[in-house]
C-alpha positions in Angstrom: 17.3 68.4 -35.6 13.5 66.6 -34.2 9.8 68.8 -34.8 7.6 67.8 -32.8 4.8 65.7 -33.4 2.6 68.2 -33.7 4.3 70.3 -35.9 5.1 66.7 -37.7 1.4 65.7 -38.4 0.6 69.3 -39.3 3.1 68.8 -42.1 1.9 65.1 -42.9 -1.3 66.4 -43.1 -1.2 69.6 -45.2 1.2 67.1 -47.9 -1.5 64.4 -48.1 -4.6 66.9 -48.9 -2.5 68.7 -51.4 -1.5 65.7 -53.1 -5.3 64.1 -52.8 -6.5 68.3 -53.5 -8.7 68.1 -50.4 -9.1 71.6 -49.4 -10.0 71.4 -45.7 -10.5 73.9 -43.1 -8.3 74.8 -40.9 -10.3 73.8 -37.1 -10.8 70.5 -39.2 -6.8 71.0 -40.1 -6.8 71.7 -36.9 -8.3 68.5 -35.4 -6.6 65.9 -37.4 -3.4 66.8 -36.0 -4.6 66.7 -32.8 -6.8 63.0 -33.1 -2.7 61.6 -35.0 -1.4 63.3 -31.4 -3.9 62.1 -29.2 -3.3 58.6 -30.5 -0.1 58.1 -30.2 -0.4 56.1 -27.8 -2.3 53.6 -28.9 -3.7 52.6 -25.4 -6.2 55.1 -26.9 -7.3 52.3 -28.9 -8.1 50.6 -26.0 -11.4 49.8 -23.2 -9.8 51.0 -20.5 -12.9 51.2 -18.5 -12.2 46.8 -18.6 -8.8 45.0 -16.0 -8.0 43.9 -20.1 -7.8 46.6 -21.6 -9.8 44.3 -24.3 -9.6 46.7 -27.9 -12.9 49.5 -27.7 -15.3 47.8 -29.4 -17.4 50.5 -31.5 -21.7 48.8 -30.7 -20.2 48.9 -27.7 -18.5 52.1 -26.0 -22.2 53.9 -28.4 -24.1 52.1 -26.4 -22.7 52.9 -23.8 -22.3 56.4 -24.9 -26.3 56.5 -25.4 -26.2 55.2 -21.2 -24.3 58.1 -20.2 -26.3 60.2 -17.3 -24.8 63.3 -18.2 -24.5 65.0 -20.7 -21.2 66.4 -20.6 -20.2 61.8 -20.2 -21.5 62.1 -24.0 -19.9 63.6 -25.6 -16.5 62.2 -24.1 -18.0 59.0 -25.2 -19.4 60.0 -28.4 -15.9 61.6 -29.3 -14.0 58.4 -28.8 -16.1 56.3 -30.3 -16.2 58.6 -33.5 -11.7 59.7 -33.3 -11.2 56.1 -32.6 -12.8 54.8 -36.0 -11.8 57.6 -38.2 -8.4 56.5 -37.0 -8.7 53.1 -37.0 -10.4 53.9 -40.7 -7.6 55.2 -42.6 -5.1 54.6 -40.8 -5.4 50.5 -40.6 -7.9 50.0 -43.3 -5.2 47.2 -44.7 -6.1 45.3 -41.6 -10.0 45.5 -42.3 -9.5 44.1 -45.3 -12.2 40.6 -45.5 -12.6 40.7 -42.3 -16.2 39.7 -40.5 -15.9 43.6 -39.1 -14.8 45.6 -42.1 -14.3 49.5 -42.7 -18.8 49.7 -43.2 -19.1 49.5 -39.7 -15.7 52.5 -38.3 -17.9 54.1 -41.2 -21.4 54.4 -40.1 -20.2 54.7 -35.9 -17.3 56.8 -37.1 -20.0 59.4 -39.1 -23.2 58.7 -36.2 -20.8 60.0 -33.9 -20.1 62.7 -35.3 -23.5 63.3 -36.0 -24.9 63.3 -33.6 -22.5 65.6 -32.0 -23.4 67.5 -34.6 -26.7 67.5 -32.9 -25.1 68.0 -29.7 -23.5 70.8 -30.1 -24.4 74.7 -29.0 -21.3 76.1 -30.1 -21.0 77.1 -33.4 -17.5 76.2 -34.8 -17.8 73.1 -32.9 -21.0 71.9 -34.7 -19.3 73.2 -37.9 -15.9 70.6 -37.1 -18.3 67.6 -36.2 -20.8 68.1 -39.2 -17.9 68.1 -41.3 -16.5 64.7 -40.1 -20.4 63.5 -40.8 -20.9 64.4 -43.9 -17.2 63.5 -44.8 -15.9 61.3 -43.3 -14.3 59.0 -46.5 -12.2 61.8 -47.1 -10.9 62.1 -43.9 -10.5 58.6 -43.8 -8.6 58.4 -47.8 -6.8 61.3 -46.6 -4.9 59.0 -43.2 -5.3 56.6 -45.1 -2.8 58.5 -47.9 -0.9 59.2 -44.8 -0.2 55.7 -43.7 0.5 54.1 -46.6 3.3 56.9 -47.5 4.6 56.6 -43.9 4.5 52.4 -42.7 6.9 50.1 -44.8 5.0 47.7 -46.5 4.9 44.8 -49.7 4.0 46.2 -52.3 1.0 43.7 -52.6 0.0 44.5 -49.5 -0.4 48.3 -50.1 -2.4 47.1 -53.3 -4.6 45.0 -51.2 -5.0 48.6 -49.0 -5.5 50.7 -52.6 -7.3 47.8 -53.7 -10.0 48.5 -50.3 -9.7 52.0 -50.0 -10.4 52.2 -53.9 -13.4 50.3 -53.4 -14.8 51.9 -50.5 -14.2 55.5 -50.6 -13.8 55.8 -54.7 -10.7 58.0 -54.4 -8.9 59.3 -57.2 -5.5 59.6 -55.4 -6.2 55.3 -54.5 -7.1 54.9 -58.0 -4.5 56.9 -59.6 -2.1 54.2 -57.3 -3.4 51.2 -59.0 -3.4 52.0 -62.2 0.6 53.2 -61.7 0.6 49.0 -60.3 -1.3 48.1 -63.9 -4.0 47.2 -61.5 -7.2 48.0 -64.2 -9.7 49.6 -62.0 -12.8 49.0 -64.5 -12.4 45.9 -64.3 -13.2 45.9 -60.2 -15.8 48.4 -61.6 -17.0 46.3 -63.2 -17.4 43.6 -60.6 -19.4 45.5 -58.3 -21.6 46.6 -60.7 -22.1 42.2 -61.4 
């Protein structure tokens, strides 16, 4: 039996939030499901304004959003920045390990975009969704990383590096538990961070 992508992603978000003991308000859950549906097409991660469709650079997109002449265009671009940052930092966090542009870059621009959208929103429900996306960006990044981790096939070593990076950036209890299960002493990670 085939299921549609929205139903599939709703189930993944529900299962992962339950596994992480993360409470999600229905509007935020719907937003995250729609975000996953939106990124089925990887075109969303690229800048369509260029001829060669280069990877979307959040800093450039942020600046472009600020310089848009209409409020609607600003909101569209800011939402694209926030959504791309959240999706990429959650779903592909393992690709950001030891890179010049790391998770902090995505967290900064994603959270900032959602905060700005919340400030600009007049609709209370929309404002509340963006406020939550801003204030709990790391939590939702962790949720998407959990979905990615559980869905994608990769070597055990890749998973350990992914878990380490997620744990370092989010202090995720789920990532800590998985690291412990794989025999990694998370106390040593904490000590090395303090040094």
